[in-house]
N, C-alpha and C positions, 0 to 999 in steps of 0.2 A: 226709598232710595237712600235716606240718611242712615238707616240701619245697615244697609249694604256697604256704604262707604266706611262707616265705623268699623264693621267687621273686617273689611279689606285692610284698614290701617292697623288693626290689631295683628292680623296675619303678617303684614310687612314688618312690624316691630319685632315679631317673634323670629323672623328669618334673618334679621340683621344682627351682627355681633352686639350684644348688650354691653353697656359701659362697664359693668362689673367683670364681664368676661375679658374685655380688653385689659383692665387693670390686672386681672389674674395672669394674663399672658406676660405682661411687663414684669410682674413679680416673679414669675417663673424664670424669665430670662435673667433677672438680677441674681437669682440663686444658682444659675447654671455654672457647673464646674468646668473650667477651661484648663487643659493641661499646660503647665508652665506659664499660666497667664491669669490675668485678673480683668473682670468686666468692671470698667470704671464709670460707665454711664449707660443707662437705658432710659431714653426719653421719647415721649410721644410729641411730635411736632405737627400741629394742624395749620401752621401758618402757610398761606398760599404764596408767600414771597420769600426769596432768599437773596440777601444782599450782603456786600462786603464794604469795608471802609474805602476801598479804592474805586468804588462806583459800579462794580459789577452787580447785575441784578437778574433774577429769573422770577417769572410770575406764573400763576395758575398751577402751582404745585399741589398735588393731592396730599392728604395726610400721610404721615410716615412715622415709623418707629426707627429711631437711630440708636445703634449700639456701638459703643466705643470700648476698645479692649487694648490692654498692654500685654505683650508677650515677652517673657524672659527665658528663652530656652537654654541660655548659658550665661555665666557671669561675664558681664561686659556687653551683653545683648539687651537691647530695649526697643522692641518693635511695636509701633502703634498701628492699629487696625480700626477701620470704621466701616459699618455696614448699614445700608438703608433698606428697610423692609416695607413694601407696600401693604396695604390692608389685604386680608385674604381674598376678598372679592375682586380685587384689582390685580392680584399676582397672576402672572402668566405661567407659573410653575417652572421658571427658568432663572438661572443665576449667571451674572456677568462679573468677572474679575477685571478690574480696570488697572492698567499699567500707570507708571509714573514717568517723570522726565528728569533729565540732568542727574544731579546727585541726590534727587528726592529730598528727604528730610522733613517733609510736611505733607498734609493731606488737603487737596483742593476740593472744596465742597461742590464746585460746579462740575467736576468730573462725574458726579452721580446723576446730574439732572436729566441728560438725554435718555439714557436707558431706563432710569426710574420712571420717567413720564410715560414710558411704553409698557410698564408693568413688570419690569425685571427687579429682582433682588440684586443689589449691587454692593460690592466691597472693594476697598483699596487699602493700601498700606503706605507708610512713610519710608519703608524699606530699612528701617532701623538706623537711619543716618541723621536723625534730629539731634541738636537743633540746626546743624549745618554739616557740610562735608568734612570739617575738621574732626568730627567724631570718629572718623576712621583712622586717624593718625596713630600708628603703632597698635591698633586693636584688631587682631584677626577675626574676632567674633563679628565685628561690623562688616568686615570684608565678606564673610559668609552670608550675613543677612542681606547685604546689598546684592551679592552675586546670585543667590538662589533661595536662601532659607526663608526670608521674610515673605516672599510671594507664596511659597508652598504652604507655610503655616497660616497665612491669611486665608488661603483657599480652604484648608481643612477646618479652620475655626468658623469661617462663614457658613460652611455647609452644616456644621453642628448647630449654629444659631438658627439657621433656616429650618432645620428639622424640629428644633424645639418650638419655634414660633408657629409653623404651619402644620405640624404633626406629620410631615412627610418630606422626603428628600426632593431636591430639584430634579425634574425629568431630564433636563439638559443643562450643561454648564459650559460657558464660553469665556474666552479671555480676549481682551482687546487692549493693545498697547502699541505705542510708537516711540522710537528712539530708545531711551532706557527701557520703556515699556516693551519694545521689540526684543530686547535682551531677555526681559522677564518672560515674554511669550515663548521664545525658543528654549529657554531653560526649562520651562514647564513641559514642553513636548519631549525634550530629551531626557530629563531626569525623573519626571513624575507624570508619565503618560496617562495615568488614571484620573488625573485632576480635572481635565477638560475634554469636552467632546469636539470642540471646534476652536480655532485660534486665528486671529488676525494679527500678524506681526508687521507693523508699518515702520518703514525706515529704521530697521532694527540695528541697534548698537551691540550686536552679538559678539563681534570679534573685538572684545572690549580692550584688552591691554594693548594689542597692536594699534587700535584706533587712537588711544591716548598717546602712544608713542608718535603717531602721525601728528597729533596736535602739538606735541613738544618740538618735534622736528621743524614744523612750520613756525612756531613761536621763536625758536632760536634763529631761524633764517630772517624773519621779519625784524627781530631785535637788531640784527647786524645790518640789514638792508631794507629799510621801510619803503613802502610804495604809497604814493598819494592816491586819493580817490580817482583823480583823472587818469593816472597811469593804470590803475586797476580796471577802470572802465574800458580803456583802449585794449588791454590784454584780453578781457572778456570778448570784446568785439572782434579781435583777431581770431580767437577760437571759433566764434560763430561763423565768421567769414570763411575761414579755411575749411571748416567742416560742412559748409553749405551744399557742396556738390553731392554729399551723401544724404541730404534731406529731401523730404517731399516739398512741393512748392509752398505750402502753407507755413512751413517752419524754416525754410532755407534762409540763413543769415540772421534769424531771430533767436533760435535756441539750438542746442546740440542734443538731439534725441538719443543718440548712441555715442557716448564719448570714448569708446574703446579706441586705443591708439598705440602706435609704436614709437620708437626713438626718432625715426625720421619725421613723423608727424609733430613731435614735440619741438624738434629743431625748426620745422617750418612755421609753426605758430609763433615761436619766439622771434624768428626773423621778421614775420609779418607785424608783430607788435612793435618791434624796434623801428620798423618802417613807418608805422602809424604815429608813433610817439617819440620824437627826437629827444625828449628828456630822459628816456630810458638809457641807462649806462651799461657798460660791460659788466659791472657788478650786478646790475639788475638781471642781465641775461644769464649770468651764472646762477643767481638765486632762482630764477624761473626754471632752469634746468633741474635743480634739486626739488623744487616744489611740485613740478609736473611728474617727475619720476617717482618721488616718494622715498620714505626712509629705508635705508639698508643698514645691515650690521657693519659697524666700523672696522671689524677685524676680518670677518668671513665674507662680507658682501651679500649675505643672504637677505632676501626680501622680508622686511618687517611689516610693511603696509604699502599700498599703492598711493599715487599722488593725487593732487587736486584735479578734478575733472575739468576738461575744457568747457568754457562757457559758464563757470560757476564763480560765486563770490569768494574772495579771500577772507572776508570779515568773519565768517563763521567757521573758518578752517583752522582755528587755533584757540588757545585758552583751555579751560577744563583740565587743569593740571593737578587737581586735588589727589589723584591716584598716586602721583609721585611723592606727595607729602605723606600719604599713608605709609609708604615704605621707607622713605629717607628722612622723614621728620619735618617739622614746620620751618626749621631754620635753614634747610638745604637751599642753596642757590640753584634753582632749576635750570638756569642758563648754562650751568657748568656740568650738567649730567651728560655723560658720554653715551654713545650708541654702541658701546662694546660691553664691558663688564657691568656697567650700571644697568643697562637694559636687561642683561641676563639676570641680575639680582631682582629687578622689578618684576620680570616675567615669572620667575620661580615663585615669588611671594604671592602674586595676585592671580596669575593666569588660571590655575586649577579651580578657582572659585568664581571668577567673573566671566570667563569666556564660555559662550554657548556654541561650541564648534563640533559637537559629536554628530556625524551624519547618520548614525543608526537610529532611525525613527520607527523601527519595525514594530515595537510594542504599541506605539501610538496608532500606527496604520492598522494593525490587526484588530484593534478594538473599534475601528470605524471612524477614527478621528480625521478631521479635515483641517488643512492650514492654507490660508492665503497670505502671501508675503509681497510687499511692494517696496521699491526704492525709487528715488527721484534721480533722473539723469543729471540734474543741476545741483545736487546736494553735495556741498563740500564739507558739511559737518559730519555726516555719516555717509561717505561715498559708497556707491552701489557695488564697487569692485569686490570687496570681501564677501558680500551677500550673494552676488552672482556665482562666485567660486564655491561658496558653501552649498548652493543649490546643485552645482555640478558634482560636488563630492557626494551629496545625497544620491544623485543619479548613479554615480559609480558604485556606491554601496548596494543599491537595489538592482543594479545590472542593466537598467534601461531608463530613459527619460519618460517613456510612456507609462511605466509602472509608477514612477513618482507622481506623474500628473494625475493619476487616479485618486490621489489623496492630498497632494501638495502642489500648489501652483504659485508662480512668481511673475510679477509684473514690474517692468521698468517704465516709470511714468515720465513721458517726454517733458523736459523743462521744469519738472517739479524740484523745488529746493527742499530744505528741511521744514516742510510745510508749503504753503503757496509760493510759487516762483514765477519766472517769466513765461513759462509755458502752461501746461495743464494745471488748473487750480480748482477744478471741480470734477469729482468722481462720484459714481453711485455709492451707496452705503456698503462698504466692503464687509463689515461685520454681518450685515443682512445677507450678503452673498454666501458667507461661510455658513450661516444658519440654514439657509435654503438648501445648500449642498449637503449638510449633515442630516437634516431632517426630511428632506424631500428628494434627495438624490439628484438635484439639479446642479450640475457642474458649471461653474462660470466659464464662459468663453470670451467673447469680445466685450470689453468695457467701452462705453461711450465717454471719452474724455473731452472736457471743454475748458477753454480759457475764457473766463467771464470777467470783463472789466466794466465797472460802473453799470452793472446789470445787463450788459450786452454781450452776446457770444461773439468773440473775435476769432476763435479757433475751435474747430470741431474735429477731433481725431479719434479713430477707433484704436483701441489698445488690446493686444492679444497676449496670452501667456507666453513668457519666454520659452523658446527663442524665436517665435513667430514675430515678424515685423511687418509694417505696412510700407508699400512702395507706390509710386505714381505710375499708372499705366497710361502712357501717352496715347495709345491707340484708342482707348475708351474714355480718356480724360476723367479717370476715376482712380480711387485708391483700391489696392487689393492686398490681401495678406500673402506673404511668402515665408518659406523657411529661412530664418536668419542664422547667422553664424553662432557657433557654440564657443564657450570659453572666451579666450582673447584677453584675459587679464592675468597678471602674474599672481601665482599662488603664494600666500603668506607662508613662509617656511614653517615646517611642522613644529620645530622646537619653540616657536613663539605661540603655538597653540597646544600647550601641554594638556595631557588627559585631565578630565574633570575629577575633582576630589571633594569630599565632604569633611575631611579630617584636617 
């Protein structure tokens, strides 16, 4: 028996990667030639723990090979990329590109942990904006990197490293990103349809330059007419109360599941807010009219972006003004930027690089790609409006919504903000749904959305792909799906969505 055990242990040792072979793999990676780039680090990390000075910690991590690369595709461009590689025996033969947030500028090591623990090779990028957003001031190469180039080059480089490490290409590649990561996601589908097989674009900041014009519009209004926390809470409550008649019982008066509205609705919500809060003045009412309506061109009146959704916070509806510094310089008084010629200058400079607005996804569709996209109804940081309209424009391009739903589905999550909000804060793994759709042909239909507070389910709502919505059937005392309305939001004027360019 001892001889048999000894023989078995020898066989096992022969089938596991020998230490020398691992060293050879690392050496080979260090010698890999990257176009317009340099491999700065190839390290084997066997530590089961990842921690940061601010107290974040992840445990039970498997051993990993971490590759760090700097790409310089043009003078003035400096893109950092990081790739985590599981051991060959743990790799599931798939690659995930992870999106970033805000102005990017750094790589968050915790963004790797979830997919890596499940056997994926994972890569992300700082999008070329390190050390901070000021790197883009007067530097069009940074604009290109942030808009589209860094993510694409990260993807190509990661696949090259994966091939060198495992001696084969990934069988499937997926992209997962929210907010700025959603911009990255849609840029990939539109500009580089060969990069990924499936994409999850969450709360996508794809209509980028109009979105930041919305931030500036709101900032200028708040600068002239601030609101207290109490006033803001009463305004949110007025929106919830006014829209309650359009809600199902579980959400009525608590959240606004579908904030689509018209000018009469805006007037009514403002009147109700004034009634609820006597501290609100005529100046506040005029400010609210502009905030809920959204920015328009000062000369032509054209729609630049829609306004703050009913029932959502004012606090995340402004700021993020770095794009204006990129164009007008660090010393520009941003409160003096006008919504006429200044907005035209800003749009012409950044729009062709940053906006992911092309509805022609035919190349992505033809190769079998799948996209899931989600917006929160209570998200005032990246409001659902431009995303809903983008989806409608994709349907117009393909000729029917049914055709689009065969590869691209959009969900509006009731009460979700820019992350967890007052409504749904727990959803099934959306990237897993994309993967199952792409690999198994299982198209996602109803999602079971839940609001979980202190570990208890307080709200349980089925969510269907747009435009299907749920209504309350009094006859059966149950919820049922019905065809919801299409469109219903103002379209951002075409000239604020200039054609994409790489030059």
